[in-house]
N, CA and C atoms as a LAMMPS dump frame, in Angstrom:
ITEM: TIMESTEP
0
ITEM: NUMBER OF ATOMS
666
ITEM: BOX BOUNDS ff ff ff
-5.0000000000000000e+02 5.0000000000000000e+02
-5.0000000000000000e+02 5.0000000000000000e+02
-5.0000000000000000e+02 5.0000000000000000e+02
ITEM: ATOMS id mol type element x y z
1 1 1 N -22.373 -5.026 -12.171
2 1 2 C -22.253 -6.073 -10.711
3 1 3 C -21.955 -5.432 -9.403
4 2 1 N -21.949 -5.638 -8.574
5 2 2 C -21.838 -4.73 -6.784
6 2 3 C -21.386 -6.058 -6.409
7 3 1 N -19.995 -5.654 -5.77
8 3 2 C -19.37 -6.342 -5.324
9 3 3 C -19.36 -6.22 -3.892
10 4 1 N -19.346 -6.703 -2.369
11 4 2 C -19.589 -6.698 -1.503
12 4 3 C -18.754 -7.513 -0.403
13 5 1 N -18.053 -6.259 0.48
14 5 2 C -16.399 -7.248 1.093
15 5 3 C -17.846 -7.199 2.644
16 6 1 N -17.493 -8.562 3.026
17 6 2 C -18.053 -9.355 4.372
18 6 3 C -17.019 -9.555 5.584
19 7 1 N -16.629 -8.892 6.193
20 7 2 C -15.806 -8.3 7.628
21 7 3 C -15.954 -9.641 8.869
22 8 1 N -15.751 -10.658 9.342
23 8 2 C -16.455 -11.556 10.37
24 8 3 C -15.895 -10.397 11.599
25 9 1 N -16.569 -10.993 12.319
26 9 2 C -16.867 -9.873 14.351
27 9 3 C -15.222 -9.647 13.761
28 10 1 N -15.144 -8.758 14.613
29 10 2 C -13.484 -8.583 15.545
30 10 3 C -13.057 -9.081 16.806
31 11 1 N -11.927 -9.979 16.499
32 11 2 C -11.63 -11.659 17.335
33 11 3 C -11.36 -10.47 18.89
34 12 1 N -10.854 -10.833 19.568
35 12 2 C -10.301 -10.703 20.758
36 12 3 C -8.967 -11.311 20.465
37 13 1 N -8.015 -10.036 21.529
38 13 2 C -6.522 -9.724 20.821
39 13 3 C -6.334 -12.037 21.392
40 14 1 N -6.134 -12.279 22.027
41 14 2 C -6.145 -13.579 21.991
42 14 3 C -6.323 -14.221 20.985
43 15 1 N -7.441 -14.306 20.151
44 15 2 C -7.308 -15.183 19.592
45 15 3 C -7.342 -14.696 18.142
46 16 1 N -6.346 -13.527 17.97
47 16 2 C -5.744 -13.384 16.466
48 16 3 C -5.035 -14.235 16.296
49 17 1 N -4.882 -14.576 15.185
50 17 2 C -3.505 -15.229 13.973
51 17 3 C -2.341 -14.021 14.05
52 18 1 N -1.383 -14.6 14.081
53 18 2 C -0.239 -14.436 14.06
54 18 3 C -0.217 -13.19 12.285
55 19 1 N 0.084 -11.959 12.798
56 19 2 C 0.1 -11.192 11.536
57 19 3 C 0.374 -11.736 10.347
58 20 1 N 1.355 -12.065 10.195
59 20 2 C 2.269 -12.83 9.448
60 20 3 C 1.208 -13.455 8.182
61 21 1 N 0.467 -14.656 8.934
62 21 2 C -0.17 -15.449 8.536
63 21 3 C -1.109 -15.153 7.849
64 22 1 N -1.812 -13.563 7.871
65 22 2 C -2.858 -13.321 7
66 22 3 C -1.961 -12.825 5.867
67 23 1 N -0.956 -12.242 6.303
68 23 2 C -0.148 -11.697 5.565
69 23 3 C 0.038 -12.276 4.028
70 24 1 N 1.335 -13.294 4.171
71 24 2 C 1.225 -14.404 3.656
72 24 3 C 0.568 -14.783 2.706
73 25 1 N -0.532 -15.521 3.488
74 25 2 C -1.525 -16.288 2.31
75 25 3 C -2.456 -15.051 1.283
76 26 1 N -2.744 -14.27 1.812
77 26 2 C -3.295 -12.727 0.8
78 26 3 C -2.166 -12.302 0.151
79 27 1 N -0.574 -12.322 -0.086
80 27 2 C -0.389 -12.064 -0.78
81 27 3 C -0.027 -12.693 -1.955
82 28 1 N -0.177 -14.306 -1.049
83 28 2 C 0.185 -15.467 -2.232
84 28 3 C -0.754 -15.312 -3.622
85 29 1 N -2.314 -15.402 -2.627
86 29 2 C -3.383 -15.227 -3.741
87 29 3 C -4.1 -13.788 -4.518
88 30 1 N -2.732 -12.787 -4.137
89 30 2 C -3.46 -11.317 -4.55
90 30 3 C -2.465 -11.093 -5.455
91 31 1 N -0.822 -11.28 -5.265
92 31 2 C 0.389 -10.412 -6.206
93 31 3 C 1.244 -11.93 -6.786
94 32 1 N 1.128 -12.895 -5.489
95 32 2 C 2.329 -14.095 -6.194
96 32 3 C 1.978 -15.155 -6.528
97 33 1 N 1.437 -15.238 -7.798
98 33 2 C 0.454 -16.411 -8.071
99 33 3 C 0.293 -15.718 -9.668
100 34 1 N -0.184 -16.464 -10.795
101 34 2 C -0.516 -16.29 -12.007
102 34 3 C -1.789 -16.527 -12.485
103 35 1 N -2.456 -16.692 -11.035
104 35 2 C -3.948 -16.133 -10.847
105 35 3 C -4.446 -14.843 -10.018
106 36 1 N -4.581 -14.08 -9.577
107 36 2 C -4.387 -13.527 -8.853
108 36 3 C -5.972 -13.418 -8.378
109 37 1 N -6.345 -13.52 -7.208
110 37 2 C -7.741 -13.926 -7.279
111 37 3 C -8.97 -12.92 -6.97
112 38 1 N -9.168 -11.906 -7.538
113 38 2 C -10.284 -10.755 -7.512
114 38 3 C -10.666 -10.698 -6.375
115 39 1 N -11.294 -11.44 -5.575
116 39 2 C -12.353 -11.556 -4.285
117 39 3 C -11.322 -11.165 -3.1
118 40 1 N -9.804 -11.65 -3.562
119 40 2 C -9.372 -11.487 -1.664
120 40 3 C -9.057 -9.909 -2.04
121 41 1 N -9.06 -9.739 -0.25
122 41 2 C -9.006 -8.188 0.453
123 41 3 C -8.166 -8.031 1.457
124 42 1 N -6.823 -7.519 1.012
125 42 2 C -6.139 -7.74 1.827
126 42 3 C -5.586 -6.069 3.046
127 43 1 N -6.345 -6.683 4.229
128 43 2 C -6.537 -5.18 4.818
129 43 3 C -4.868 -4.981 5.826
130 44 1 N -3.963 -3.983 5.737
131 44 2 C -2.897 -3.847 7.003
132 44 3 C -3.259 -2.432 7.077
133 45 1 N -2.827 -2.732 9.03
134 45 2 C -3.152 -1.655 9.419
135 45 3 C -1.46 -1.244 9.813
136 46 1 N -1.324 0.422 10.093
137 46 2 C 0.164 0.596 10.407
138 46 3 C -0.542 1.674 11.996
139 47 1 N 0.78 1.237 12.919
140 47 2 C 0.529 2.313 13.716
141 47 3 C 1.633 3.521 13.246
142 48 1 N 0.787 4.59 13.279
143 48 2 C 2.171 5.691 13.497
144 48 3 C 1.815 6.641 14.306
145 49 1 N 3.473 6.854 14.081
146 49 2 C 3.741 7.956 15.637
147 49 3 C 4.878 8.876 14.818
148 50 1 N 4.604 10.023 15.594
149 50 2 C 6.064 11.224 14.995
150 50 3 C 5.446 12.937 15.175
151 51 1 N 5.255 13.037 13.951
152 51 2 C 5.356 14.471 13.779
153 51 3 C 5.191 14.999 12.012
154 52 1 N 4.039 15.724 12.122
155 52 2 C 3.401 15.753 10.481
156 52 3 C 3.425 17.729 9.871
157 53 1 N 3.86 18.217 9.5
158 53 2 C 3.84 19.659 9.427
159 53 3 C 2.789 19.767 7.784
160 54 1 N 1.571 20.138 8.536
161 54 2 C 0.347 20.763 7.261
162 54 3 C 0.423 22.006 7.447
163 55 1 N 1.07 22.587 6.078
164 55 2 C 0.492 24.014 6.01
165 55 3 C 0.986 24.824 6.844
166 56 1 N 2.217 24.569 7.506
167 56 2 C 2.8 25.508 8.345
168 56 3 C 2.463 24.948 10.161
169 57 1 N 1.9 24.362 9.958
170 57 2 C 0.97 23.848 11.572
171 57 3 C 2.091 22.019 11.878
172 58 1 N 2.473 21.785 13.128
173 58 2 C 2.992 21.174 13.238
174 58 3 C 2.35 20.194 14.077
175 59 1 N 1.85 18.6 13.782
176 59 2 C 0.899 18.195 14.369
177 59 3 C 1.855 16.889 15.12
178 60 1 N 1.53 16.919 16.119
179 60 2 C 1.997 15.612 16.728
180 60 3 C 0.718 14.154 16.33
181 61 1 N 1.642 12.837 15.833
182 61 2 C 0.876 12.247 15.799
183 61 3 C 0.511 10.921 16.589
184 62 1 N -0.282 9.807 16.669
185 62 2 C -0.1 8.604 17.542
186 62 3 C -1.788 8.033 17.039
187 63 1 N -1.495 7.603 15.508
188 63 2 C -2.828 6.903 14.802
189 63 3 C -2.678 5.539 14.488
190 64 1 N -3.131 4.449 14.332
191 64 2 C -3.608 3.647 13.43
192 64 3 C -3.804 4.371 11.731
193 65 1 N -3.105 3.724 11.01
194 65 2 C -3.781 4.374 9.16
195 65 3 C -3.568 2.797 8.809
196 66 1 N -4.815 2.842 7.897
197 66 2 C -4.88 0.87 6.885
198 66 3 C -4.679 1.377 5.679
199 67 1 N -4.257 0.378 4.528
200 67 2 C -4.428 0.22 3.522
201 67 3 C -5.145 -1.02 2.975
202 68 1 N -5.82 -1.386 1.836
203 68 2 C -6.831 -1.919 1.6
204 68 3 C -5.902 -2.428 -0.036
205 69 1 N -5.644 -3.35 0.387
206 69 2 C -4.818 -4.004 -1.082
207 69 3 C -5.807 -5.21 -1.671
208 70 1 N -5.796 -4.54 -2.902
209 70 2 C -6.919 -6.245 -3.866
210 70 3 C -6.2 -6.545 -5.56
211 71 1 N -6.807 -6.766 -5.837
212 71 2 C -6.367 -7.491 -7.676
213 71 3 C -7.777 -7.287 -8.244
214 72 1 N -8.227 -6.615 -9.203
215 72 2 C -8.918 -6.127 -9.885
216 72 3 C -9.391 -6.548 -11.413
217 73 1 N -10.204 -7.392 -11.314
218 73 2 C -10.46 -7.459 -12.865
219 73 3 C -11.981 -6.928 -13.34
220 74 1 N -11.837 -6.15 -14.465
221 74 2 C -13.229 -5.81 -15.074
222 74 3 C -13.857 -6.053 -16.431
223 75 1 N -14.758 -6.746 -16.638
224 75 2 C -14.812 -6.188 -18.346
225 75 3 C -15.772 -5.613 -18.671
226 76 1 N -15.412 -4.48 -19.566
227 76 2 C -16.429 -3.465 -20.213
228 76 3 C -16.587 -3.37 -21.129
229 77 1 N -17.833 -3.471 -21.483
230 77 2 C -18.648 -2.781 -22.672
231 77 3 C -18.409 -1.705 -23.593
232 78 1 N -17.434 -1.372 -23.841
233 78 2 C -17.866 0.743 -24.41
234 78 3 C -17.948 0.898 -26.226
235 79 1 N -18.7 1.544 -25.782
236 79 2 C -19.142 2.155 -27.475
237 79 3 C -17.982 2.612 -28.397
238 80 1 N -18.061 1.882 -29.185
239 80 2 C -17.222 2.52 -30.419
240 80 3 C -17.498 2.977 -31.763
241 81 1 N -16.958 3.948 -32.493
242 81 2 C -17.752 4.501 -33.816
243 81 3 C -16.771 4.46 -35.12
244 82 1 N -17.366 2.95 -35.7
245 82 2 C -16.196 2.339 -36.774
246 82 3 C -16.924 3.199 -37.488
247 83 1 N -15.438 3.643 -38.476
248 83 2 C -15.89 4.09 -39.606
249 83 3 C -16.476 3.802 -40.786
250 84 1 N -17.378 4.017 -42.05
251 84 2 C -18.047 3.209 -42.882
252 84 3 C -19.505 2.372 -41.931
253 85 1 N -19.824 1.923 -40.789
254 85 2 C -21.109 1.328 -40.017
255 85 3 C -21.992 1.956 -39.481
256 86 1 N -23.252 1.782 -39.281
257 86 2 C -23.827 2.451 -39.166
258 86 3 C -24.753 1.645 -37.372
259 87 1 N -25.446 2.17 -36.53
260 87 2 C -25.896 1.744 -35.327
261 87 3 C -24.985 1.985 -34.166
262 88 1 N -25.052 0.851 -33.182
263 88 2 C -24.365 1.398 -32.273
264 88 3 C -23.618 -0.088 -32.023
265 89 1 N -21.998 0.517 -31.627
266 89 2 C -20.629 -0.901 -31.919
267 89 3 C -20.703 -1.058 -30.414
268 90 1 N -20.01 -2.2 -29.659
269 90 2 C -19.212 -2.325 -29.152
270 90 3 C -18.204 -2.505 -28.802
271 91 1 N -17.295 -2.626 -28.107
272 91 2 C -16.003 -3.781 -27.993
273 91 3 C -15.777 -4.178 -26.544
274 92 1 N -15.401 -5.227 -26.326
275 92 2 C -14.399 -5.392 -24.679
276 92 3 C -13.682 -5.08 -24.776
277 93 1 N -13.306 -4.61 -23.043
278 93 2 C -12.483 -4.073 -22.793
279 93 3 C -12.182 -4.557 -21.363
280 94 1 N -10.905 -5.217 -20.953
281 94 2 C -10.585 -5.82 -19.84
282 94 3 C -9.744 -4.65 -19.083
283 95 1 N -9.842 -4.331 -17.818
284 95 2 C -9.18 -3.734 -17.598
285 95 3 C -8.723 -4.816 -15.851
286 96 1 N -7.102 -4.467 -15.678
287 96 2 C -7.131 -5.685 -14.323
288 96 3 C -6.104 -5.068 -14.17
289 97 1 N -5.817 -5.049 -12.752
290 97 2 C -4.165 -4.406 -11.543
291 97 3 C -4.192 -4.983 -10.408
292 98 1 N -3.606 -4.22 -9.381
293 98 2 C -3.309 -4.477 -8.474
294 98 3 C -3.808 -3.21 -7.767
295 99 1 N -4.801 -2.772 -7.39
296 99 2 C -4.984 -1.973 -6.75
297 99 3 C -4.589 -1.437 -5.424
298 100 1 N -4.821 0.143 -4.467
299 100 2 C -4.313 -0.267 -2.802
300 100 3 C -5.142 1.616 -3.041
301 101 1 N -5.549 1.107 -1.635
302 101 2 C -6.385 2.707 -1.111
303 101 3 C -6.25 2.342 0.288
304 102 1 N -5.864 3.971 0.525
305 102 2 C -5.449 4.458 2.21
306 102 3 C -6.976 4.548 2.993
307 103 1 N -7.049 4.259 3.927
308 103 2 C -8.278 4.144 4.486
309 103 3 C -7.83 4.788 6.487
310 104 1 N -8.447 6.129 6.466
311 104 2 C -7.778 6.764 7.701
312 104 3 C -6.837 7.934 7.37
313 105 1 N -6.537 8.212 8.761
314 105 2 C -5.604 9.331 8.926
315 105 3 C -5.88 9.873 7.894
316 106 1 N -6.263 10.696 8.027
317 106 2 C -6.725 11.526 6.7
318 106 3 C -5.96 12.65 6
319 107 1 N -5.027 12.613 6.877
320 107 2 C -3.706 13.975 7.04
321 107 3 C -2.51 13.793 5.987
322 108 1 N -2.862 12.107 5.928
323 108 2 C -1.643 11.686 5.175
324 108 3 C -1.501 11.961 4.305
325 109 1 N -2.165 11.767 3.081
326 109 2 C -2.18 11.805 2.058
327 109 3 C -1.018 12.663 1.805
328 110 1 N -0.943 14.206 1.78
329 110 2 C 0.319 14.848 1.509
330 110 3 C 1.956 14 1.661
331 111 1 N 1.857 13.624 2.886
332 111 2 C 2.97 12.538 3.215
333 111 3 C 3.147 11.558 2.361
334 112 1 N 1.535 11.083 1.881
335 112 2 C 2.108 10.009 0.603
336 112 3 C 2.224 10.207 -0.718
337 113 1 N 1.742 11.864 -0.904
338 113 2 C 2.31 12.355 -2.026
339 113 3 C 3.591 12.628 -2.237
340 114 1 N 4.687 12.82 -1.625
341 114 2 C 5.839 13.185 -1.173
342 114 3 C 6.62 11.843 -1.115
343 115 1 N 5.891 11.143 -1.366
344 115 2 C 6.107 9.15 -0.962
345 115 3 C 6.545 8.695 -2.197
346 116 1 N 5.629 9.569 -3.439
347 116 2 C 5.252 9.018 -4.404
348 116 3 C 4.388 7.974 -4.597
349 117 1 N 3.381 7.947 -3.584
350 117 2 C 1.971 6.698 -3.717
351 117 3 C 1.304 6.764 -4.872
352 118 1 N 0.953 5.834 -5.114
353 118 2 C 0.239 5.663 -6.328
354 118 3 C -0.864 5.07 -6.236
355 119 1 N -2.1 4.666 -6.247
356 119 2 C -2.979 3.438 -6.238
357 119 3 C -3.242 2.42 -6.486
358 120 1 N -2.657 2.119 -7.392
359 120 2 C -2.131 1.348 -8.588
360 120 3 C -0.863 0.881 -8.612
361 121 1 N -0.153 -0.041 -7.113
362 121 2 C 0.703 -1.019 -7.086
363 121 3 C 1.266 -2.434 -7.336
364 122 1 N 1.721 -2.519 -8.987
365 122 2 C 2.502 -3.656 -9.128
366 122 3 C 3.437 -4.138 -8.44
367 123 1 N 4.194 -3.768 -7.917
368 123 2 C 5.237 -3.85 -6.784
369 123 3 C 4.779 -3.907 -4.967
370 124 1 N 4.582 -5.193 -4.422
371 124 2 C 4.184 -4.892 -3.453
372 124 3 C 5.114 -3.574 -2.252
373 125 1 N 6.582 -3.813 -2.655
374 125 2 C 6.997 -3.55 -1.972
375 125 3 C 7.259 -2.156 -1.739
376 126 1 N 6.761 -1.44 -2.727
377 126 2 C 6.711 -0.324 -3.165
378 126 3 C 5.285 0.39 -2.158
379 127 1 N 4.589 -0.177 -1.461
380 127 2 C 3.607 0.482 -0.942
381 127 3 C 3.624 0.947 -0.27
382 128 1 N 4.318 1.59 1.063
383 128 2 C 5.431 2.732 1.388
384 128 3 C 6.173 4.083 0.83
385 129 1 N 6.641 3.257 0.306
386 129 2 C 8.273 4.642 -0.256
387 129 3 C 8.009 3.881 -1.833
388 130 1 N 7.196 4.488 -3.011
389 130 2 C 6.992 3.711 -4.298
390 130 3 C 7.897 4.585 -4.922
391 131 1 N 9.22 3.777 -4.934
392 131 2 C 10.715 4.353 -5.343
393 131 3 C 10.493 4.423 -6.933
394 132 1 N 9.619 3.286 -7.757
395 132 2 C 9.42 3.574 -9.085
396 132 3 C 8.955 4.294 -9.943
397 133 1 N 7.802 4.708 -8.754
398 133 2 C 6.376 5.754 -9.306
399 133 3 C 7.489 7.076 -9.367
400 134 1 N 8.016 7.35 -8.407
401 134 2 C 9.196 8.183 -7.785
402 134 3 C 10.298 8.858 -9.501
403 135 1 N 10.429 7.814 -9.753
404 135 2 C 11.588 7.972 -11.048
405 135 3 C 11.023 7.791 -11.817
406 136 1 N 9.926 7.918 -12.385
407 136 2 C 9.142 7.438 -13.249
408 136 3 C 8.659 9.426 -13.698
409 137 1 N 8.678 9.774 -12.344
410 137 2 C 8.133 11.222 -12.507
411 137 3 C 9.452 12.089 -12.192
412 138 1 N 10.342 11.383 -12.87
413 138 2 C 12.436 12.397 -13
414 138 3 C 12.74 12.377 -11.157
415 139 1 N 12.464 12.048 -10.754
416 139 2 C 12.976 12.07 -8.878
417 139 3 C 14.044 11.329 -8.942
418 140 1 N 15.458 11.682 -8.168
419 140 2 C 16.623 11.369 -8.327
420 140 3 C 16.353 10.6 -6.906
421 141 1 N 17.132 9.473 -6.845
422 141 2 C 16.635 8.788 -5.64
423 141 3 C 18.083 7.72 -5.166
424 142 1 N 18.794 8.337 -4.319
425 142 2 C 20.053 7.203 -3.512
426 142 3 C 19.368 6.301 -2.689
427 143 1 N 19.661 5.737 -2.967
428 143 2 C 19.312 3.863 -2.763
429 143 3 C 20.38 3.441 -1.565
430 144 1 N 20.354 2.95 -0.306
431 144 2 C 21.566 2.654 0.244
432 144 3 C 20.866 1.238 0.884
433 145 1 N 21.448 0.119 0.789
434 145 2 C 21.529 -1.202 2.065
435 145 3 C 22.195 -0.857 3.25
436 146 1 N 21.287 -1.004 3.771
437 146 2 C 21.868 -0.988 5.471
438 146 3 C 21.73 -2.519 6.115
439 147 1 N 21.81 -3.478 5.244
440 147 2 C 22.104 -4.666 5.563
441 147 3 C 20.675 -5.465 6.726
442 148 1 N 20.826 -6.377 7.721
443 148 2 C 19.286 -6.969 7.426
444 148 3 C 19.75 -7.019 9.52
445 149 1 N 18.33 -7.251 9.345
446 149 2 C 17.796 -6.136 11.162
447 149 3 C 16.193 -7.511 11.537
448 150 1 N 16.064 -7.522 12.597
449 150 2 C 14.755 -8.085 13.363
450 150 3 C 14.42 -7.052 13.494
451 151 1 N 12.503 -6.976 13.456
452 151 2 C 11.955 -6.325 13.71
453 151 3 C 10.428 -6.83 14.19
454 152 1 N 10.017 -6.727 15.301
455 152 2 C 9.392 -6.577 16.047
456 152 3 C 8.032 -6.574 15.798
457 153 1 N 6.664 -7.766 15.478
458 153 2 C 5.402 -7.322 14.958
459 153 3 C 4.3 -8.255 16.211
460 154 1 N 3.47 -7.253 17.028
461 154 2 C 2.243 -7.857 17.504
462 154 3 C 2.03 -9.141 16.982
463 155 1 N 1.092 -9.776 17.687
464 155 2 C 1.339 -11.553 17.409
465 155 3 C 1.676 -12.286 16.54
466 156 1 N 3.171 -11.624 16.375
467 156 2 C 3.861 -13.101 16.248
468 156 3 C 5.012 -12.995 16.948
469 157 1 N 5.243 -14.071 17.195
470 157 2 C 5.654 -14.612 18.506
471 157 3 C 7.361 -14.428 18.06
472 158 1 N 7.916 -14.394 17.236
473 158 2 C 9.312 -14.474 16.658
474 158 3 C 9.575 -13.423 15.91
475 159 1 N 10.196 -12.323 16.399
476 159 2 C 11.291 -11.156 15.572
477 159 3 C 11.061 -11.439 13.635
478 160 1 N 10.747 -10.804 12.995
479 160 2 C 11.183 -10.625 11.504
480 160 3 C 12.131 -11.087 11.559
481 161 1 N 12.742 -11.419 10.414
482 161 2 C 13.671 -10.843 9.459
483 161 3 C 13.231 -10.152 8.638
484 162 1 N 14.551 -8.943 8.27
485 162 2 C 13.981 -7.957 7.156
486 162 3 C 15.277 -7.135 7.163
487 163 1 N 15.021 -7.326 5.87
488 163 2 C 16.205 -6.366 5.014
489 163 3 C 16.046 -4.66 5.054
490 164 1 N 17.182 -3.488 5.69
491 164 2 C 16.69 -2.461 5.813
492 164 3 C 17.462 -1.698 4.813
493 165 1 N 16.18 -0.871 4.315
494 165 2 C 17.186 0.312 2.825
495 165 3 C 16.342 2.075 3.364
496 166 1 N 17.649 2.354 3.303
497 166 2 C 17.216 3.656 2.824
498 166 3 C 17.666 4.574 1.901
499 167 1 N 16.325 5.255 1.601
500 167 2 C 16.349 6.097 0.625
501 167 3 C 16.313 7.953 0.865
502 168 1 N 17.016 8.67 -0.127
503 168 2 C 17.061 9.983 0.108
504 168 3 C 16.939 9.977 -1.275
505 169 1 N 16.339 11.866 -1.541
506 169 2 C 15.537 12.153 -2.073
507 169 3 C 14.997 13.819 -2.06
508 170 1 N 15.183 14.325 -3.29
509 170 2 C 14.496 16.23 -3.187
510 170 3 C 13.146 15.635 -4.219
511 171 1 N 11.84 16.296 -3.757
512 171 2 C 11.014 16.395 -4.308
513 171 3 C 10.311 17.888 -4.3
514 172 1 N 9.478 18.072 -5.562
515 172 2 C 8.691 19.13 -5.477
516 172 3 C 6.76 18.822 -5.75
517 173 1 N 6.522 19.208 -4.641
518 173 2 C 5.116 18.54 -4.738
519 173 3 C 4.298 19.926 -4.608
520 174 1 N 3.327 20.341 -5.852
521 174 2 C 2.582 21.108 -5.316
522 174 3 C 2.946 22.604 -4.738
523 175 1 N 4.27 23.018 -5.811
524 175 2 C 5.354 23.967 -5.847
525 175 3 C 6.5 24.646 -4.408
526 176 1 N 6.111 22.805 -3.398
527 176 2 C 6.373 22.856 -2.409
528 176 3 C 7.736 22.104 -2.334
529 177 1 N 9.196 22.282 -1.933
530 177 2 C 10.404 21.792 -2.074
531 177 3 C 11.017 20.562 -0.812
532 178 1 N 10.18 19.291 -1.227
533 178 2 C 10.512 18.692 0.052
534 178 3 C 11.961 17.232 0.106
535 179 1 N 13.12 17.682 1.225
536 179 2 C 13.55 17.149 1.251
537 179 3 C 13.209 15.49 1.801
538 180 1 N 13.853 14.205 1.636
539 180 2 C 12.736 13 2.113
540 180 3 C 14.622 12.445 2.291
541 181 1 N 14.286 11.805 4.314
542 181 2 C 15.377 10.684 4.086
543 181 3 C 14.127 9.391 4.451
544 182 1 N 14.144 8.55 3.722
545 182 2 C 13.287 7.254 4.923
546 182 3 C 14.547 5.911 4.933
547 183 1 N 13.51 5.54 5.615
548 183 2 C 14.097 4.002 5.864
549 183 3 C 13.191 2.924 5.842
550 184 1 N 13.763 2.238 5.593
551 184 2 C 12.423 1.247 5.418
552 184 3 C 12.792 -0.168 5.158
553 185 1 N 12.222 -0.608 6.647
554 185 2 C 12.06 -2.427 6.665
555 185 3 C 11.168 -3.69 6.146
556 186 1 N 12.099 -4.471 5.467
557 186 2 C 11.035 -5.11 4.362
558 186 3 C 11.715 -6.628 4.514
559 187 1 N 10.375 -7.218 5.492
560 187 2 C 10.846 -8.769 5.776
561 187 3 C 11.353 -9.171 4.164
562 188 1 N 11.779 -10.735 4.466
563 188 2 C 12.404 -11.218 3.812
564 188 3 C 11.924 -12.529 2.429
565 189 1 N 10.426 -12.777 2.682
566 189 2 C 9.997 -13.674 2.158
567 189 3 C 9.381 -12.737 0.649
568 190 1 N 8.607 -11.618 1.05
569 190 2 C 8.289 -10.792 -0.16
570 190 3 C 7.864 -9.762 -0.465
571 191 1 N 9.393 -9.586 0.859
572 191 2 C 9.776 -7.766 0.641
573 191 3 C 8.431 -6.781 1.091
574 192 1 N 7.84 -7.544 1.634
575 192 2 C 7.007 -6.646 2.111
576 192 3 C 7.017 -5.142 3.434
577 193 1 N 6.913 -4.035 3.056
578 193 2 C 7.393 -3.199 4.125
579 193 3 C 6.823 -3.077 5.355
580 194 1 N 7.467 -3.8 6.5
581 194 2 C 7 -4.114 7.577
582 194 3 C 7.231 -2.412 8.476
583 195 1 N 8.397 -1.615 8.258
584 195 2 C 8.031 -0.275 8.947
585 195 3 C 9.038 0.782 8.48
586 196 1 N 8.454 1.907 8.919
587 196 2 C 9.225 2.745 7.75
588 196 3 C 9.647 4.129 8.752
589 197 1 N 10.526 4.511 8.81
590 197 2 C 11.068 6.115 9.198
591 197 3 C 11.477 6.923 8.651
592 198 1 N 9.892 7.706 8.593
593 198 2 C 10.144 9.283 7.688
594 198 3 C 10.513 10.456 8.12
595 199 1 N 11.774 11.095 7.162
596 199 2 C 11.874 11.991 7.755
597 199 3 C 12.06 13.205 6.731
598 200 1 N 10.582 14.225 6.491
599 200 2 C 10.796 14.786 5.651
600 200 3 C 10.882 16.307 6.101
601 201 1 N 11.467 16.736 5.179
602 201 2 C 12.138 18.182 5.778
603 201 3 C 12.419 18.637 7.515
604 202 1 N 13.007 17.438 8.099
605 202 2 C 13.172 17.56 9.188
606 202 3 C 11.934 17.271 10.605
607 203 1 N 10.849 16.651 10.045
608 203 2 C 9.74 16.08 10.626
609 203 3 C 9.892 14.562 10.32
610 204 1 N 9.416 13.927 11.341
611 204 2 C 10.032 12.359 11.559
612 204 3 C 8.567 11.896 11.67
613 205 1 N 8.126 10.677 10.893
614 205 2 C 6.945 9.958 11.495
615 205 3 C 7.826 8.658 11.179
616 206 1 N 6.806 7.889 11.808
617 206 2 C 7.071 6.105 11.959
618 206 3 C 6.317 5.281 11.572
619 207 1 N 6.301 4.895 10.888
620 207 2 C 5.26 3.296 10.365
621 207 3 C 5.304 2.344 11.169
622 208 1 N 4.784 1.437 11.294
623 208 2 C 5.412 -0.569 11.228
624 208 3 C 4.273 -1.065 12.245
625 209 1 N 4.194 -2.101 11.122
626 209 2 C 2.64 -2.849 10.764
627 209 3 C 2.444 -3.205 12.608
628 210 1 N 1.252 -3.477 12.599
629 210 2 C 0.477 -4.216 13.617
630 210 3 C -0.399 -4.587 13.429
631 211 1 N -0.936 -5.136 12.105
632 211 2 C -2.253 -6.634 12.024
633 211 3 C -2.18 -6.847 10.743
634 212 1 N -2.574 -7.967 10.221
635 212 2 C -3.015 -8.134 8.761
636 212 3 C -4.295 -8.306 8.624
637 213 1 N -5.138 -8.471 7.914
638 213 2 C -6.704 -8.694 7.659
639 213 3 C -6.593 -9.762 6.622
640 214 1 N -7.612 -10.72 6.086
641 214 2 C -7.853 -10.954 4.632
642 214 3 C -9.347 -11.276 4.94
643 215 1 N -9.993 -10.79 4.089
644 215 2 C -11.352 -11.038 3.634
645 215 3 C -11.618 -11.325 2.239
646 216 1 N -13.388 -11.494 2.057
647 216 2 C -13.356 -12.505 1.17
648 216 3 C -14.367 -11.38 0.129
649 217 1 N -14.442 -11.063 -0.607
650 217 2 C -15.845 -9.961 -1.245
651 217 3 C -16.684 -11.326 -1.99
652 218 1 N -18.342 -10.931 -1.505
653 218 2 C -19.101 -11.844 -2.208
654 218 3 C -19.862 -11.149 -3.896
655 219 1 N -20.615 -11.415 -4.369
656 219 2 C -20.635 -10.797 -5.9
657 219 3 C -22.289 -11.358 -5.755
658 220 1 N -23.137 -10.255 -5.95
659 220 2 C -23.975 -11.067 -6.152
660 220 3 C -25.246 -9.397 -7.901
661 221 1 N -24.913 -10.111 -8.394
662 221 2 C -25.348 -9.231 -10.184
663 221 3 C -26.861 -9.083 -10.172
664 222 1 N -27.059 -7.461 -9.571
665 222 2 C -28.1 -6.661 -9.949
666 222 3 C -28.59 -6.307 -11.402
């Protein structure tokens, strides 16, 4: 089966829906339901600002990066060799889960590696700093709650109520050691990260949610 993503034409700025309207609707369809919608796709766009050290060269960053978030549910027929039988045998395997694909900002992957990013994110609060995955790889993470704060998001009239959390840890990736101090602002409804200030070995990158788009997959069998 082929899955095609259809996007509406880009709206002019005054026509854009509030970012939270698309964000919350998509999260409800993809994550916060007993029957996640495999046809819904959430694209979130973060403004990225700061500096990044790549192989000893420091780059100033002023960019937009995108995460594509979706629920997948695929039924596959897998060949199997059962003892004492002849002929081709198959079994049905169902693969399902929540997937995330980072798009754009090609240089950002080393940063995501240090933050514990994984393409399978079952807890949406772990999108930018995946504490669960870090701990699964024996990284000791110190967590400190810094209270509530307000964050302004483009297209949203009122500042969002957020919970501010700081993570501190040291991680080794590809034989290099990184000291990380990350502060993340989570909106209070679904704990989605709307802002993050990431300091890695003294270089700081700020991520801030700019917009969210909800689209649907159209399906046709070939």
